[in-house]
Steps between C-alpha positions, in 0.01 A plus 500: 500500500603248236228590252443824308271739686136481394335834430279598794214573257427126498434494873306828492272350236464175694393691811247700301349177367498347848333807653220485244414149616477593871168576666431855618684639801735203538865460598725234345807377688763292317802361684833357391599141552709387794865409470485128573756332728697184430676404826674690780541857373502425128224600257373413155512747212225761514209481255252785502124462535389532139178690565699764686763511224226530235368813670822680597810327358679492835721193526598534868389329820298677772294704256132592528283678243179676609246615240202714598372660177201667672704656780399859581862612516687443169821403681317200653393348167828315448756438771802273466678382813857372482763385746710777647867418476790596727876458515474160669272361227719654230810336649345154521254494209593787270288787375121507525268725302482864588164676493597676177602173333171340606311797348686465172439124475134501604367836393347534850558856618457438873759261641526443875707278730337172594516571874242777443251268327264439793485866600433624145248228421300586811457856373328359191335178615197642678404704194485180294235227496694209352846343495636305202773266624738275312518123539642207306189352339671351196644167617422495869676166557831687494418724799233294676727400789671834559423852610597760242537878519159518334350279772645722770367814332151349479506401867632839609245700299206293621611539860565874464197577279247221564190684375626584151399293200774283349554406136762311301766693311590177318163497329591828329858410408380162372277693258765750393826306484417242228487765224852634462601851396774564244742578782429165665532310173841662450618357834375152407678527165825584682456195722438287190808637322720400793338156513571444128871568550500288816351208310755526222784492754336203671462306173866537406603379847285185513686173441502144636630454857448862603305560821162667483613754759799596285257587224289697749815690597575594138141616454509703821829663402363616165176631652675701770773618261239655274314681777230252587415568863450131575345180371125542472479165682743222586591360158411146402803328347360150461684235300358161405226370736525814716310686227188299587481673840324826417667714767830315534768755593758329716718498187748255653523218245754430230388550139537169319578413141178435306271687742295810426507797739213732587587859595220712648617842621416868513673832546382773737581848369360810676265258681349386166558143386555269209414128512630261234562129457719318250618139461842398374681174427787457745737380226395765248285277278142386560424128468214405268264442793601827662435674168154349475403608852656842455324564169170390654536758778621767259195438280274554804686820588470646151133409458403581856665843491269595213208472742639771728311800364255765621162365606622144552361316803778353712317179586421438132861571410626241752246249370621554145863466609421172675345379176815586308718308746260205497532476119878496526497234773305275265750563219787418736337168588449594863120494475271308268219668310260229614584546869463876471152460349395284796668709773321652796481871407558588865821293500658562158783266410729777380555609861738207547745680269383863521371625833532879516351816354677676215431873524547736793524877536854634504622830643605616846435144615606203291149365554359850488171603658180485296170316490490217247124548470583831326531477121844560354565866410751697298787610723507181704813282496463123516728201490419197286663181630374158384691190605518124473656292779584131457659370822535146368725634220681759710376777272338824615443775246345844556536804276398849609485842339372838623231675294373857498132509407417762236182603321610284205603188694831479684871569475754238608731699726738202516534463122877544528551195722584198279232232507508300174694173520747616235557828687563323829746251350684770305528719812631216713764406246629857470821515700 
């Protein structure tokens, strides 16, 4: 693997916490993600199901974890199923995990081959009353039109064991995953450290007439060189008017003299992610208008980040952040104080220039699981990402840091990534 091995004690502890949340005499079944095809016989890179990874640390396809904490036989309380390899697979795909390696990574003592899953489960199933099954409940629009490994497991279990009760494993992981352990925070910090170096390389490469995709290539090189497993998401390298499209990522335009560029990217390290955004002048020096917009967004970031603390209500936080942006839009001359006073509260005027939320959970998913009706707690990691987008001026500015919530407030994990105007200009003019 590209990342340093995580001590199995993390996954042992995660399973203990998960088991405590299960109802009596229940079995939980977590499955790995599919390897997704492109065309013909080609496939995309594999990304593990994060609930499964959270509970066992196995980063390999065709993996199933079964938890049955109330099982009569101790050997049935945790069973990990992995793909059995052979010489043909080794020749074409390389090594797969051995049972001993899977034990060391996960801390699960009983490891079996996946082809024995149905037989072994049947020996336990009729002693149990309930199944907890995994499903993607987070942003269902992504998987709404496809059948996943989780969907197939649900269908199979209900056909095979129709009279059992069924519950949602995601409800438990959604409760547990938002509060990170020290081991998890360490992985996020490693992802952030790589992203800081990647940004610095990017900034010294940016210049007029360079293609956005060339900049993406430099960023990708630095991330992979330093052990980042992959981009946390397809990076947004958006120069000039492209920065006003929130999820622009074709990255196929030429960076022009006098434009500002928005870079939104993240690093995935050990399946944990960073997520940062910075804006830079293509020619190495901000114009006066760019400075004004940039400073307005930076002010919102600095003031808004102070609100990310234990006990804070997420909806109230977002409302306060919107107020900060609204004040800056008035100062920039984009809104008038009089019009704002008369606005329909259900259709606030600021949404013309600022139309997204500013704080999301960060962890195994970039938009990590967690209920936003739950007050903010120590141990959670949030982004803060205000923005102002002015299509008529070809200016889009968003700034984003990652914050660890502590009992005393928060810690900016991305403190080392230059963000002040003077820092950005100095970095870009360092050759």
